[in-house]
N, C-alpha and C positions, 0 to 999 in steps of 0.2 A: 121846409128848408130843404135843400139840394144840398148834399154835399158830397164832393170828390175824397173818397178815399182811397190812401197809397200808401201800399203793403207791400212785402214781398209774399206773404205766406198765410195760408188758411188750413183748420183742418179739415181734410183727415192727412194734406198733404203737408204738414209743418216739421219741423224739425228741433219744437221744442216751445216753451212755453208764449213768446210771443204771438204766433199766430193764434193759440189759443183766448188769448186776449182780447188780439184785434177781432175774433168773428163775436166774443161774449158780448164784449162792448158794441161792436155794430149792432146785435141783434137786442139791445137794452134802449140805445137810439131809436130804430129802427120804431119799438113798439110805442117809443116816447115823440114821435110825430118826424120822424129824419128819414128824408129819400139821398137813397146812400148808392153810387156811384163807387164799388171797389174795384183798382186796377190792380192786376199781378201779372209777375212776369211770366207767368207757363199757363200752359191750358188748364182750370182746373178739373178733375173727375165727379166734382160731386158740383151737384143743384142747390140754391142757398135762396129757398122761396122768402125771403124776407129782407132782401136787400138787392140790385144787378152789379155780378161778378164779370169782369171781365178780363182774355188775356191781350197780353201788348201786341204780341204776335201778330196772334187772330184781328186784333185793330187792322195794324199799321199792314198785314198781309191786303188788306179787306180793303183800306179807300187810300194807302197810299200805290198801291198794283207799283209801276216799273219807275215810279221816286223812290222811292222806300232809301233807294243805298245813296240819292244824293243828299236824300235828308235828312236819315240818320245820321248820313257818315260825318254831316258838317251840326248834329246837333252836340256840340259843346259850349261850353264858357264862351269860346272866342266867338262867337258869332252873333250875342246877346246884345240886343241897344244899351243894354243898363253900362255906363262905363266901369260904373265898382265892379262889373264881374272880370274887367280884362286890368283891374287896377292892382298893383302889389299891395301886401304880401298876397294876397289870394288868390292871384294869377300863377305864383310860384307852383309846380308840384302837381297843382288840379288837375289842370287840361289832361295832363298824362294816365288817368285812372281813363277814359275815354276810349271805349271797347261796346261791342256791337251790340249784346244783351245793353249795357248800359243803354246804348243811344239807340236803342229799341225801342227801350222803357220810354227814353225821353220823346220820342218820338208820336206813343201813343197816347203820349199825353199829353200832347200838342194835338192829336186833333180830338182828343176828352174835350178839354177844353173851346174847341174850337167849333162843334157842334153843339155844347150843352150851355147853359147859362147855372154857375154854379154860385151859392150862398157863402159857404168858404172850402176849404182845403186842408185835409187832414193827414199829416207822413209819418211815418214812423220808423223811427232809427234811422243814422245816417245811411243807409245802402238806395233810402228814397230820395235824401233829401236834395240831390241835384235834380231830378224831373220834377221834384216839389217846387224849387225854386222857377223852376222856367213853368211850371202850370201859374203862379203866384204871378209871375207876368206877364201871360196870356191873360190871366181871366181878369186880373183886374180883385180879387178878394181878401180875406183875410187868409193867413199861411198860419195853421195852428201845427207844431210838431210836436210828438207825442216821444218823450224819451225814457225809452226803458232799461237802456243803457247806454254811460260813455265810454270812449277809448281806454280811459284810466279803469273801467269795472273790465272790462275783458282784459287788460293787461297785467290784471292781480296788482292796481296801485301803479304799476310802473308808468311810461308819460305813451309807449306804445309809437303804433303808427303813426309818423306826423304828416303822411299825405289828410289820415280820417279825423285828425284831429284840424285841419286845415278847413276840411269841409263842415265839421260841427262849429266850427270857433263861425265859419260864415255865415253858415241858416239860423244859429242863436241871435248873432246880430239884425238878421232881414226876416226874419220870425215877426209876426204880429202877437202871440202867446207862445209859450211853451208849457209843455204838460209833465211834470214831473211824479214817476211811480211811486214814489216816497217822497221823504224831508233829506234821508240824506239822498238823493240825489241831486236834490232841488238844490241843496250845499255844496254838491261834488263841480255843480255846471257853474253855481256862480264864483267858487274857487278857482276851477281850472279855464274858465272862458271869461271872466267879467263882466257877469249879464249881473244887470238890479237884478236882484229876489222878488222887486214888485212884477217883472217881466213872466214868473214864472209860477204856475200854477199846482198843489201837489193834488194828484188822485189816484190812492192806493189801487193797487188791482184789488179785483176779488173772483167768483166763480158762482158760475149762474146753474143750479143744482139741479135744473130742468135738465141737464144736459149731462149730467153723470151717469153713465153707464155703470151698471150693477153686477156685480161678482154673478160667475154664473160657472156651475160644472166643477171639478175636480181642481185644484189649483196646480198654474202649470208648472210649479218649483215641487212635483212630486214626492222626489226624492226628499226635498227638503221638509215637507209634510211627515214624512217617513222618520225623520232621524228626531223634527221635535216629540215626537212620541217616543221617543229614548230621551227626552230630556235634553234635547242640545235648542238655542238658544238660535234666532235672527235677527242681522241689526241690516237695516237696507241703505244704499244711498241711491240715489239716482238723479241723473244729470250728464252734460257732456265733461267728458274728460280731460280738464284747459285748468290751466294756472289758478287761472281767477274762483273755482271753485274748490281750494284746500283739502285736495284732496291725499300728498301725503303727509300731511298734520294728522289728518285722523287715520288713515294708515300705522302712524308710529302710538295715537289711541289705541286700536286696535290689538297692535301686538300686546299691549298693558294688560287691556280686558281677556286678552287672551293667556296670560299668563295667570291672571286669578279665577278665571271661567276658562276652563280651553274646550268647554264643550260651547261653542259660539262660532258661529257662523258669519263673516261678513257678506253682500251679495250687495255685490259694484255695478249699478245698473248705466247704460253708457259709453258711448262712444268718446274720442278727438284725441289730439296730437299727444297728450299724457297717455294713453293706454298702457303701451309699453312698459314705459320707463313705470306706472303702480303697477306692474305685473311683475317686474325685478325688484322696487323694491318690496313686496311680499314677501319673495325669495328670500332676500337678504336679511327680513326681520326674522325669519324662520317661522312665520306664518301663512306658508303659502294652503297649504292642508285645510286653513281657517277662511279659505277665499275664495269666491266666486269671481269671475267678470262675466257679464252675460254678453256682453256689447248694446249695439242699439236696440233697443225693444219700441212695443207702440201695441194697443191693444190688450188683449187679453193680459199678455207678460207681462204687460206695462203696469198695468193694474194687480195684477197676482204678484207681483213684488211688495208691492206694499201690503197687499194683505197677509200673507207669509211672516212678517216681520214683528219683531216683539217692538223692535223700535225704529224710528227713520229719523237719517241723522240728513243734514244737512249746513255741513261746516263750511261756507264758502267765507275767500278773502273779502271779497265786495259782491255785493249779490244785490241791485239796483230792486229787485221787491223778490220773487219768488215764492212760486206758487206751490210746488210739489209737499211743502209741509200741510198744506190744506187737502193736496188730494189723497197725502196718506191719512189724515185723520178721517176723511172720507169711508174711506176701503177698513177703518177697523182698529190703525194702529197712530199712537202717540208720536210726535215728536221731538225731537232737539235742531236747534237754529243757532246759528251765529248770530254775536250781538249786531256784526256787520252786514245783516243785510235787511234790505228794506219790511220785509214782513214782521221784524221785530216789533216796527214800529204799533203794529196793531190789534199782532196774535199775543195773546195774553198766557193762554195755560199750554205752555210749551215750555220746553227747559231751553235756557239760555247761555251759552258760553263763549270766549271769544275766541278767533278763530286759533291763536296762536298757543292758547292755554291747553297740551296736551293733556297734563295729570286731570283738569278738571273732567277735562270731555269723555279719557275713562273714566275717572270716578262716578259719574252719572251714567255715563252709559250701563255699567257695572252694578249702580244700584237699581234701575229700571230692573235690569233682567234677574237681581237678584228678588227681586221682592213684585211678584204677580203682584198685589192690592196695593201700590204704587203704582205700576204701569195701568191698572183699570180705571185708578181714580183720575189718571193723568187723562187718559182716552176721553170719562165720561165728560170732565170738565171743558176739555177740548169739543168735543163735538154740541157742545151747547153754545159756542163759538160758529161752529161752522154751520149748523141751521140754520143760521141766522143771516148766510152768507146771499149779496144779490149783488149785478149790474147795474140794478137800478138806478140807486142813489148818486152813484157816482155819472151815468148818461144824463142825467135830473142835470146837476152839475155842470156837468160838462155842456149840456145844449142852452142853458145860460151864459157861459162864457163865448160859446161862438155867437150867442145878440150881442151880447156888446162889443164884442172885436166888428160885429157888423155897425150894429151904429156908429162906433170909433170912424170906421171905414165908408161910411157917406156922409160922414160930416156932421 
């Protein structure tokens, strides 16, 4: 089965969990018989032995030569043969997103579909959808769109960018099958875009434990290690500092915890547009001395942020899935997650709170920090779940979806 996979990132160049999910899913798909061409909008630094990963810029430079400006410059929806692409309401606003990187990406997909015969096209999130629709038209095969988040998620429950919503609406309508990373995401797609539930399959994210990098050497946060020897506790949150993640509520909960347990440090790992707002909030709440912001981290610093913690907290307002609680467990730390997350559908042995319930959040954090036996038992139970994680069952289920859509497509 030949698959054209369209995505924006892969490790080690990823900025978040999307790249990790794409990488590990493709690895399991390949192991179960899929032949994958994965197209990226940049030149990857890493070699992948289980799939063919190509750069859009490399393709267009190599195969389009002097025609690149003409082809890429005209690669907008207004040039497509389908009348639907030019019809209202989808034409309004969507053409305005045309830009050189996006056009180059589309042109590269055009080359790939001209040079290869694909059984399935599989695209991840809205940034790839325009190129995916072009590929579907050119390749005449089923389009599977994999939804790791929708605009309502990214806007913390608000409307968000209307242009992005148009892209999502059109693509969900034209796709042959939609894959949602959680039942929560499936329900939101149906609610926001009036897509029949029968068109959407749920495929929960997982982890490939073979890819887990073990801890090594002294913890990068050695100063926190020394403070823990003096009786201090550490609570970690890792991810983008955006409105979606519910971090202001978490900061207010942190204030309540510090009032009860003054020897507590809150470690915020990640960056985003809300970073400076959170710094100011910690000062306004009088807990700046108990809060550390690391900025964006990867590699050892990322892993050690989990390992140094007594508790990991993911307080998201709207989280389609969220892999970081599993990662925390893998590095020795129990997790607290919001009930408004996709992972809460499959992760049993963790603490669960509503993102808005600051008092309950603070009470549960304080309980774990106060009783080591509670912390240890919570982690021991969650480790049993973690040890069973694998992408294989999801990959096999997805291959079945591919085959059914191919059968429908071939009539």
